N, C-alpha and C positions, 0 to 999 in steps of 0.2 A: 531764451532770456532768463527764465526762472532758474534753470540749471546753472547758468553763469553766476547769478546772484547768490545762489546757495553755495557754490564753490568758493566764491570770494568771501562770504561770511564764515565758512568753515576754515578757510586759510587764515583769516583775521583772528578767529578764536584760537587757533593753534599758536599763532604768533603771540597773542595776548597771554596764553598759558606759559609759553617759554619766557616771555619778558617778566611775568610775575615770579616765575621760578627763580630766575637769576636775581630778581629784586629781593626775594626772600634770603637768598644766600648772602647778598651784599649787606642787607639789613642785619642779619644774624652775626656775621663776622665783624661788622662795624660795631654792633652793640657790645660784643666781647671786649673790644679795645677800650671801652669806657671804664672797665674795671681792672685795676692793676693786677697783673699776674694771671689773668684768665685766658687771654688769647695765646695760642701756641706760637703765633708769629710775632708777638709783641717785641721781644728783644731784637729780632732780625729787622723788623720794621723800623724801630728806633735807630738802629745802627745804619740802615740804608738811607733813611732820611737825613741823618747826620752827615753822611758822605755826600749826598746830593746837595745839601745846603751849606757844606763846608763848616759844619758845626754851629751855624748861626742860630738855629732853632733848638731850644732845649728839648731833650728827649721826652720829658713829661708833657710838654706843649705839643710836640710833633705827633705823639700817639693820639692825643685828643683831637687834633686837626684831622688826622687820618680817620679816626672813628666818625667824626662829623661827615667827612667826605663820603665814606662808605655807606653810612646809614642814610645820608641824603640821596645817594644813588638808589639805594634800596627802596626808599619811600616813593621816589619819583617813578620808578619802574612799576612798583606794585599799584600805585594810584593812577598810572598812565598820564602823569603830568609831565610836560616838557620832555617827552620821550627821546627825541633826537638829541637834545642837550644832555640828558641822563646817559644815553648810550655813548656819546662822545666823552663824557667824564669817565665813564666806566672803561672805555678803550684806553684812555690815557693812564688810568690807574692800573689796569691789567698789564699793560706793556711795562710799566715801572716795576711790577712785581718780579720781573725777571732779572733786574739789576743785581741781586745778590750773586748770580752766577759770575758776574764780572768783579764785584767788590769783595765777595767772601766765598770764593770757590771751595775753600777748605771746609766750610760749614754746609755746603749743599752737595758736594761730591765726595764720596769716600775713596774712590779710585777713578780718576779722570779717564775717559770722558763719560763712562756709562753707568757706573754704580752711584746711585743717588742716596744721600742720607734721607732721614725722615723729613727734614726741612726741604730738601731738594724735591722729594715727592710731593710735598705740600705745594711747592711752587709750580712744578711741571704740570699738575692737574689744571693749572690756569690756562693751558693750551685749549682745553675744551671750552672754557668760558670765553676765551678770545675768539674762537671760531663761532660760537653762538652769538656773541656781540656783533661780529661782522655781518652775520646773516640777518640779525635783527635790524641793524642799521640799513642794510640793503633793502630789506622788506619794508621798512618804514618809509623809504623813498618811493617804492612801488605803490604802496597802499595810499599814500598821500597824493600821488600824481594823478 
């Protein structure tokens, strides 16, 4: 029994470490978006949100909303508040980060379909975050059950 408890606690601490790590990334990238011209993804994010909202949200507003969304995810994951909610928000966000491949293929691909631009590489690394978020969500269901 003691070994089982130790194993569960070890697994939970590993999951917490990964959640905090992803939270730091979200917080950091979100904070960059509060400052004009600091985030390398700012222009692409503004353009993507404009496409998604049919231009109804001004770019200056959309980037602040995105900054709030990302930093909120980061804070929730770091502090372990509303983790399932934060993970679901993060999953929605991370899936949407792939939309530039549909909306702006010329900005993310230098030669279709394999040569990525620097922006494309910036986006494709989100596959790692997507995988981690899915594992965290699955583990959060196991640990709470």
